[in-house]
N, CA and C atoms as an extended XYZ file, in Angstrom:
420
Properties=species:S:1:pos:R:3:atomname:S:1:resname:S:1:resid:I:1 pbc="F F F"
N       132.311       78.374      106.163 N   MET     1
C       131.046       77.675      106.022 CA  MET     1
C       130.257       77.708      107.334 C   MET     1
N       131.002       77.518      108.440 N   ARG     2
C       130.339       77.561      109.742 CA  ARG     2
C       129.713       78.929      110.012 C   ARG     2
N       130.387       79.977      109.600 N   ALA     3
C       129.873       81.332      109.803 CA  ALA     3
C       128.576       81.532      109.035 C   ALA     3
N       128.492       80.979      107.832 N   VAL     4
C       127.284       81.096      107.030 CA  VAL     4
C       126.131       80.380      107.710 C   VAL     4
N       126.372       79.168      108.248 N   LYS     5
C       125.326       78.435      108.966 CA  LYS     5
C       124.884       79.222      110.197 C   LYS     5
N       125.853       79.770      110.945 N   TYR     6
C       125.547       80.528      112.141 CA  TYR     6
C       124.677       81.740      111.805 C   TYR     6
N       125.074       82.470      110.775 N   ILE     7
C       124.298       83.638      110.361 CA  ILE     7
C       122.895       83.215      109.937 C   ILE     7
N       122.792       82.106      109.227 N   GLY     8
C       121.484       81.597      108.804 CA  GLY     8
C       120.602       81.252      109.992 C   GLY     8
N       121.185       80.600      110.996 N   ILE     9
C       120.424       80.232      112.193 CA  ILE     9
C       119.986       81.487      112.950 C   ILE     9
N       120.890       82.443      113.107 N   VAL    10
C       120.557       83.690      113.804 CA  VAL    10
C       119.437       84.415      113.071 C   VAL    10
N       119.528       84.471      111.739 N   MET    11
C       118.480       85.148      110.966 CA  MET    11
C       117.148       84.417      111.108 C   MET    11
N       117.165       83.088      111.079 N   ALA    12
C       115.932       82.314      111.221 CA  ALA    12
C       115.302       82.570      112.587 C   ALA    12
N       116.115       82.579      113.643 N   LEU    13
C       115.596       82.850      114.981 CA  LEU    13
C       115.038       84.270      115.084 C   LEU    13
N       115.716       85.220      114.454 N   ALA    14
C       115.237       86.596      114.479 CA  ALA    14
C       113.890       86.707      113.783 C   ALA    14
N       113.737       86.024      112.649 N   ILE    15
C       112.474       86.060      111.911 CA  ILE    15
C       111.362       85.422      112.736 C   ILE    15
N       111.640       84.270      113.345 N   VAL    16
C       110.640       83.610      114.190 CA  VAL    16
C       110.277       84.514      115.360 C   VAL    16
N       111.275       85.135      115.980 N   GLY    17
C       111.016       86.037      117.099 CA  GLY    17
C       110.155       87.215      116.707 C   GLY    17
N       110.430       87.786      115.523 N   MET    18
C       109.619       88.907      115.055 CA  MET    18
C       108.190       88.454      114.797 C   MET    18
N       108.029       87.268      114.246 N   GLY    19
C       106.686       86.752      113.977 CA  GLY    19
C       105.906       86.545      115.261 C   GLY    19
N       106.558       85.985      116.268 N   CYS    20
C       105.889       85.774      117.555 CA  CYS    20
C       105.536       87.106      118.201 C   CYS    20
N       106.432       88.073      118.097 N   ALA    21
C       106.151       89.387      118.670 CA  ALA    21
C       104.967       90.026      117.959 C   ALA    21
N       104.911       89.847      116.658 N   ALA    22
C       103.806       90.429      115.901 CA  ALA    22
C       102.490       89.771      116.286 C   ALA    22
N       102.506       88.458      116.488 N   LEU    23
C       101.278       87.760      116.849 CA  LEU    23
C       100.796       88.170      118.229 C   LEU    23
N       101.697       88.235      119.172 N   GLY    24
C       101.305       88.557      120.538 CA  GLY    24
C       101.407       90.026      120.839 C   GLY    24
N       101.937       90.790      119.905 N   GLY    25
C       102.240       92.164      120.198 CA  GLY    25
C       101.301       93.188      119.600 C   GLY    25
N       100.125       92.776      119.109 N   MET    26
C        99.199       93.777      118.574 CA  MET    26
C        98.714       94.659      119.708 C   MET    26
N        98.728       95.950      119.471 N   SER    27
C        98.231       96.866      120.487 CA  SER    27
C        96.707       96.786      120.547 C   SER    27
N        96.146       97.281      121.640 N   ASP    28
C        94.687       97.315      121.750 CA  ASP    28
C        94.079       98.166      120.640 C   ASP    28
N        94.757       99.227      120.262 N   THR    29
C        94.267      100.068      119.166 CA  THR    29
C        94.186       99.252      117.878 C   THR    29
N        95.241       98.463      117.594 N   ASP    30
C        95.230       97.604      116.413 CA  ASP    30
C        94.125       96.554      116.501 C   ASP    30
N        93.927       96.004      117.692 N   LEU    31
C        92.892       94.982      117.869 CA  LEU    31
C        91.497       95.566      117.652 C   LEU    31
N        91.266       96.781      118.138 N   VAL    32
C        89.969       97.441      117.928 CA  VAL    32
C        89.745       97.668      116.434 C   VAL    32
N        90.762       98.162      115.747 N   CYS    33
C        90.647       98.368      114.291 CA  CYS    33
C        90.376       97.053      113.578 C   CYS    33
N        91.038       96.005      114.004 N   ASP    34
C        90.844       94.687      113.394 CA  ASP    34
C        89.418       94.187      113.603 C   ASP    34
N        88.907       94.330      114.816 N   VAL    35
C        87.530       93.912      115.113 CA  VAL    35
C        86.549       94.666      114.232 C   VAL    35
N        86.737       95.976      114.117 N   MET    36
C        85.793       96.775      113.340 CA  MET    36
C        85.905       96.488      111.836 C   MET    36
N        87.096       96.163      111.370 N   THR    37
C        87.268       95.786      109.967 CA  THR    37
C        86.569       94.457      109.693 C   THR    37
N        86.699       93.509      110.623 N   GLN    38
C        86.008       92.221      110.475 CA  GLN    38
C        84.491       92.403      110.563 C   GLN    38
N        84.049       93.273      111.467 N   TRP    39
C        82.620       93.579      111.592 CA  TRP    39
C        82.100       94.126      110.266 C   TRP    39
N        82.851       95.061      109.679 N   ASP    40
C        82.466       95.669      108.401 CA  ASP    40
C        82.357       94.600      107.305 C   ASP    40
N        83.304       93.687      107.263 N   ALA    41
C        83.266       92.618      106.257 CA  ALA    41
C        82.044       91.723      106.456 C   ALA    41
N        81.713       91.423      107.703 N   ALA    42
C        80.527       90.604      107.988 CA  ALA    42
C        79.255       91.352      107.597 C   ALA    42
N        79.225       92.671      107.848 N   MET    43
C        78.076       93.482      107.439 CA  MET    43
C        77.908       93.426      105.922 C   MET    43
N        79.003       93.637      105.205 N   LYS    44
C        78.956       93.646      103.744 CA  LYS    44
C        78.590       92.279      103.180 C   LYS    44
N        78.956       91.215      103.893 N   ALA    45
C        78.610       89.868      103.458 CA  ALA    45
C        77.160       89.524      103.771 C   ALA    45
N        76.513       90.337      104.618 N   GLY    46
C        75.122       90.092      104.975 CA  GLY    46
C        74.944       88.935      105.937 C   GLY    46
N        75.974       88.619      106.708 N   ASP    47
C        75.966       87.475      107.618 CA  ASP    47
C        75.586       87.927      109.031 C   ASP    47
N        74.303       87.807      109.354 N   VAL    48
C        73.789       88.296      110.633 CA  VAL    48
C        74.490       87.624      111.813 C   VAL    48
N        74.673       86.313      111.753 N   ASP    49
C        75.326       85.611      112.864 CA  ASP    49
C        76.758       86.101      113.070 C   ASP    49
N        77.483       86.289      111.973 N   ALA    50
C        78.860       86.779      112.081 CA  ALA    50
C        78.882       88.195      112.636 C   ALA    50
N        77.958       89.034      112.204 N   VAL    51
C        77.890       90.411      112.713 CA  VAL    51
C        77.589       90.404      114.202 C   VAL    51
N        76.619       89.603      114.617 N   MET    52
C        76.217       89.584      116.025 CA  MET    52
C        77.316       89.065      116.938 C   MET    52
N        78.247       88.293      116.411 N   ALA    53
C        79.364       87.805      117.223 CA  ALA    53
C        80.238       88.953      117.722 C   ALA    53
N        80.156       90.108      117.080 N   PHE    54
C        80.958       91.262      117.483 CA  PHE    54
C        80.277       92.104      118.557 C   PHE    54
N        79.027       91.801      118.884 N   TYR    55
C        78.274       92.580      119.877 CA  TYR    55
C        78.305       91.888      121.238 C   TYR    55
N        78.490       92.687      122.282 N   SER    56
C        78.497       92.133      123.638 CA  SER    56
C        77.080       91.751      124.040 C   SER    56
N        76.989       90.912      125.042 N   GLU    57
C        75.682       90.479      125.550 CA  GLU    57
C        74.894       91.661      126.123 C   GLU    57
N        75.601       92.667      126.645 N   ASP    58
C        74.924       93.817      127.239 CA  ASP    58
C        74.919       95.034      126.305 C   ASP    58
N        74.953       94.791      125.009 N   TYR    59
C        74.933       95.865      124.019 CA  TYR    59
C        73.725       96.772      124.221 C   TYR    59
N        73.969       98.085      124.127 N   GLU    60
C        72.873       99.055      124.161 CA  GLU    60
C        73.130      100.105      123.086 C   GLU    60
N        72.254      100.135      122.113 N   GLY    61
C        72.391      101.073      121.009 CA  GLY    61
C        71.561      102.321      121.216 C   GLY    61
N        71.400      103.039      120.126 N   MET    62
C        70.617      104.267      120.172 CA  MET    62
C        69.186      103.970      120.605 C   MET    62
N        68.620      104.865      121.343 N   GLN    63
C        67.246      104.766      121.831 CA  GLN    63
C        67.013      103.489      122.636 C   GLN    63
N        68.066      103.035      123.333 N   GLY    64
C        67.937      101.879      124.209 CA  GLY    64
C        67.820      100.533      123.511 C   GLY    64
N        68.162      100.494      122.226 N   MET    65
C        68.060       99.230      121.489 CA  MET    65
C        69.028       98.206      122.063 C   MET    65
N        68.501       97.058      122.467 N   GLY    66
C        69.326       95.991      123.004 CA  GLY    66
C        69.803       95.043      121.912 C   GLY    66
N        70.503       94.024      122.348 N   ARG    67
C        71.099       93.057      121.425 CA  ARG    67
C        70.047       92.314      120.602 C   ARG    67
N        68.960       91.896      121.225 N   ASP    68
C        67.915       91.158      120.501 CA  ASP    68
C        67.271       92.025      119.428 C   ASP    68
N        67.001       93.278      119.772 N   ARG    69
C        66.407       94.192      118.789 CA  ARG    69
C        67.390       94.486      117.654 C   ARG    69
N        68.692       94.563      117.987 N   MET    70
C        69.713       94.768      116.955 CA  MET    70
C        69.695       93.609      115.967 C   MET    70
N        69.588       92.382      116.479 N   ARG    71
C        69.535       91.216      115.595 CA  ARG    71
C        68.325       91.302      114.668 C   ARG    71
N        67.165       91.640      115.219 N   GLU    72
C        65.955       91.762      114.405 CA  GLU    72
C        66.134       92.802      113.304 C   GLU    72
N        66.719       93.942      113.669 N   MET    73
C        66.936       94.996      112.696 CA  MET    73
C        67.904       94.537      111.601 C   MET    73
N        68.972       93.870      111.998 N   LEU    74
C        69.951       93.390      111.017 CA  LEU    74
C        69.349       92.341      110.086 C   LEU    74
N        68.482       91.493      110.617 N   GLU    75
C        67.835       90.475      109.774 CA  GLU    75
C        67.001       91.123      108.672 C   GLU    75
N        66.457       92.294      108.946 N   GLN    76
C        65.691       93.020      107.928 CA  GLN    76
C        66.595       93.878      107.046 C   GLN    76
N        67.586       94.508      107.650 N   PHE    77
C        68.409       95.490      106.961 CA  PHE    77
C        69.496       94.880      106.073 C   PHE    77
N        70.192       93.855      106.551 N   LEU    78
C        71.347       93.338      105.809 CA  LEU    78
C        71.003       92.782      104.433 C   LEU    78
N        69.911       92.038      104.275 N   PRO    79
C        69.589       91.588      102.914 CA  PRO    79
C        69.335       92.755      101.959 C   PRO    79
N        68.670       93.792      102.437 N   ARG    80
C        68.428       94.971      101.591 CA  ARG    80
C        69.727       95.704      101.305 C   ARG    80
N        70.619       95.775      102.297 N   MET    81
C        71.896       96.449      102.112 CA  MET    81
C        72.739       95.723      101.068 C   MET    81
N        72.725       94.396      101.109 N   ALA    82
C        73.496       93.615      100.144 CA  ALA    82
C        72.962       93.819       98.724 C   ALA    82
N        71.651       93.971       98.591 N   GLU    83
C        71.035       94.167       97.276 CA  GLU    83
C        71.234       95.595       96.775 C   GLU    83
N        71.133       96.565       97.662 N   ALA    84
C        71.222       97.974       97.275 CA  ALA    84
C        72.664       98.444       97.422 C   ALA    84
N        73.340       98.594       96.330 N   GLU    85
C        74.753       98.941       96.373 CA  GLU    85
C        75.017      100.331       96.938 C   GLU    85
N        73.983      101.162       97.062 N   GLU    86
C        74.208      102.499       97.571 CA  GLU    86
C        74.292      102.542       99.098 C   GLU    86
N        73.974      101.454       99.766 N   SER    87
C        74.076      101.404      101.222 CA  SER    87
C        75.445      100.851      101.596 C   SER    87
N        76.187      101.634      102.343 N   VAL    88
C        77.543      101.199      102.668 CA  VAL    88
C        78.014      101.849      103.970 C   VAL    88
N        78.839      101.121      104.697 N   PHE    89
C        79.519      101.655      105.869 CA  PHE    89
C        80.916      102.076      105.426 C   PHE    89
N        81.310      103.272      105.807 N   ASP    90
C        82.630      103.784      105.452 CA  ASP    90
C        83.420      103.996      106.736 C   ASP    90
N        84.459      103.197      106.914 N   LEU    91
C        85.290      103.274      108.109 CA  LEU    91
C        86.540      104.120      107.892 C   LEU    91
N        86.706      104.697      106.706 N   SER    92
C        87.970      105.356      106.353 CA  SER    92
C        88.315      106.547      107.253 C   SER    92
N        87.341      107.227      107.807 N   ALA    93
C        87.616      108.385      108.670 CA  ALA    93
C        87.619      108.029      110.153 C   ALA    93
N        87.327      106.774      110.462 N   ALA    94
C        87.201      106.364      111.863 CA  ALA    94
C        88.559      106.352      112.567 C   ALA    94
N        88.524      106.802      113.809 N   VAL    95
C        89.719      106.828      114.646 CA  VAL    95
C        89.410      106.066      115.925 C   VAL    95
N        90.237      105.084      116.256 N   PRO    96
C        90.033      104.379      117.525 CA  PRO    96
C        90.666      105.155      118.677 C   PRO    96
N        89.949      105.198      119.783 N   THR    97
C        90.482      105.794      121.001 CA  THR    97
C        90.318      104.763      122.105 C   THR    97
N        91.437      104.301      122.628 N   VAL    98
C        91.422      103.252      123.650 CA  VAL    98
C        91.817      103.851      124.990 C   VAL    98
N        91.002      103.556      126.001 N   GLU    99
C        91.292      103.966      127.383 CA  GLU    99
C        91.077      102.756      128.269 C   GLU    99
N        92.161      102.088      128.608 N   GLY   100
C        92.062      100.878      129.417 CA  GLY   100
C        91.344       99.778      128.656 C   GLY   100
N        90.252       99.289      129.237 N   ASP   101
C        89.485       98.203      128.621 CA  ASP   101
C        88.253       98.701      127.874 C   ASP   101
N        88.197      100.011      127.584 N   THR   102
C        87.107      100.553      126.785 CA  THR   102
C        87.690      101.325      125.605 C   THR   102
N        86.884      101.434      124.557 N   ALA   103
C        87.343      102.142      123.364 CA  ALA   103
C        86.149      102.737      122.633 C   ALA   103
N        86.443      103.744      121.827 N   THR   104
C        85.472      104.262      120.885 CA  THR   104
C        86.083      104.144      119.496 C   THR   104
N        85.205      104.035      118.492 N   PHE   105
C        85.639      103.916      117.104 CA  PHE   105
C        84.662      104.707      116.255 C   PHE   105
N        85.143      105.774      115.660 N   GLY   106
C        84.265      106.571      114.828 CA  GLY   106
C        84.967      107.806      114.308 C   GLY   106
N        84.357      108.553      113.445 N   PRO   107
C        83.015      108.301      112.920 CA  PRO   107
C        83.014      107.222      111.835 C   PRO   107
N        81.992      106.408      111.878 N   VAL   108
C        81.708      105.441      110.815 CA  VAL   108
C        80.500      105.999      110.080 C   VAL   108
N        80.663      106.231      108.797 N   THR   109
C        79.576      106.830      108.017 CA  THR   109
C        78.729      105.737      107.392 C   THR   109
N        77.445      105.795      107.660 N   LEU   110
C        76.482      104.900      107.019 CA  LEU   110
C        75.805      105.700      105.922 C   LEU   110
N        76.063      105.315      104.693 N   GLN   111
C        75.462      105.974      103.533 CA  GLN   111
C        74.307      105.109      103.047 C   GLN   111
N        73.115      105.687      103.032 N   MET   112
C        71.924      104.973      102.566 CA  MET   112
C        71.248      105.844      101.514 C   MET   112
N        71.546      105.574      100.252 N   GLY   113
C        71.006      106.400       99.193 CA  GLY   113
C        71.521      107.814       99.337 C   GLY   113
N        70.609      108.756       99.449 N   GLN   114
C        70.975      110.171       99.578 CA  GLN   114
C        71.246      110.586      101.026 C   GLN   114
N        70.933      109.716      101.975 N   ARG   115
C        71.102      110.044      103.396 CA  ARG   115
C        72.384      109.425      103.929 C   ARG   115
N        72.998      110.105      104.874 N   SER   116
C        74.163      109.534      105.545 CA  SER   116
C        74.121      109.889      107.028 C   SER   116
N        74.675      109.008      107.825 N   PHE   117
C        74.720      109.173      109.271 CA  PHE   117
C        76.132      108.863      109.730 C   PHE   117
N        76.652      109.658      110.645 N   ASP   118
C        77.935      109.363      111.262 CA  ASP   118
C        77.679      108.718      112.616 C   ASP   118
N        78.254      107.550      112.803 N   LEU   119
C        78.053      106.774      114.019 CA  LEU   119
C        79.365      106.601      114.767 C   LEU   119
N        79.258      106.429      116.064 N   GLN   120
C        80.402      106.087      116.898 CA  GLN   120
C        80.087      104.785      117.618 C   GLN   120
N        81.024      103.882      117.614 N   TYR   121
C        80.861      102.594      118.273 CA  TYR   121
C        81.678      102.584      119.557 C   TYR   121
N        81.069      102.072      120.612 N   ASN   122
C        81.744      101.883      121.893 CA  ASN   122
C        82.080      100.407      122.003 C   ASN   122
N        83.276      100.125      122.474 N   LEU   123
C        83.717       98.743      122.623 CA  LEU   123
C        84.291       98.534      124.015 C   LEU   123
N        84.297       97.280      124.446 N   ALA   124
C        84.932       96.920      125.708 CA  ALA   124
C        85.666       95.602      125.511 C   ALA   124
N        86.785       95.499      126.202 N   LYS   125
C        87.545       94.255      126.156 CA  LYS   125
C        87.004       93.337      127.237 C   LYS   125
N        86.575       92.145      126.826 N   GLY   126
C        86.036       91.178      127.767 CA  GLY   126
C        87.116       90.483      128.571 C   GLY   126
N        86.700       89.689      129.544 N   ALA   127
C        87.633       88.928      130.369 CA  ALA   127
C        88.470       87.972      129.517 C   ALA   127
N        87.931       87.599      128.348 N   ASP   128
C        88.650       86.711      127.434 CA  ASP   128
C        89.637       87.467      126.544 C   ASP   128
N        89.724       88.794      126.715 N   GLY   129
C        90.641       89.609      125.938 CA  GLY   129
C        90.112       90.033      124.579 C   GLY   129
N        88.864       89.680      124.278 N   VAL   130
C        88.266       90.003      122.984 CA  VAL   130
C        87.494       91.312      123.091 C   VAL   130
N        87.716       92.195      122.112 N   TRP   131
C        86.977       93.461      122.043 CA  TRP   131
C        85.620       93.214      121.408 C   TRP   131
N        84.547       93.750      122.033 N   ARG   132
C        83.188       93.611      121.506 CA  ARG   132
C        82.487       94.963      121.543 C   ARG   132
N        81.559       95.140      120.628 N   ILE   133
C        80.779       96.373      120.556 CA  ILE   133
C        79.769       96.390      121.691 C   ILE   133
N        79.793       97.458      122.484 N   THR   134
C        78.863       97.577      123.618 CA  THR   134
C        77.800       98.630      123.394 C   THR   134
N        78.008       99.483      122.399 N   GLY   135
C        77.021      100.529      122.156 CA  GLY   135
C        77.283      101.257      120.838 C   GLY   135
N        76.253      101.914      120.368 N   THR   136
C        76.322      102.722      119.146 CA  THR   136
C        75.615      104.039      119.403 C   THR   136
N        76.243      105.127      119.000 N   ASN   137
C        75.671      106.463      119.157 CA  ASN   137
C        75.899      107.258      117.883 C   ASN   137
N        75.137      108.332      117.736 N   ARG   138
C        75.439      109.281      116.661 CA  ARG   138
C        76.747      109.976      117.003 C   ARG   138
N        77.638      110.068      116.034 N   ALA   139
C        78.896      110.767      116.255 CA  ALA   139
C        78.640      112.267      116.279 C   ALA   139
N        79.380      112.970      117.080 N   GLU   140
C        79.205      114.422      117.181 CA  GLU   140
C        80.124      115.128      116.223 C   GLU   140
């Protein structure tokens, strides 16, 4: 009986240890993928505030678009995207590449009706350890 209790305790500790390792043990690559998956969900939900939480304060997009201009564009674009089912972001082909505290994630395909664009997102890990989008470019 004692052996059964001992084995049970050892198994419980092993399970707790694995859970803690999983919580604290996500790689930066996994964290970047997680951020971009959450960003995608916020985009699909049409939640501008939630989407903007993923952008760094010094965000610079295509053609020098800053964070404020990105918000303005999203306020116009997201309601239309939610209504028009043909507009969608596809992350299925995206590959994260992490180098220290910077990363790229792409290509992310934006399908808008008959047109599509492949985008690459640049991210940086902040002092708080959170990955944020710092830039957007056309993917090559």
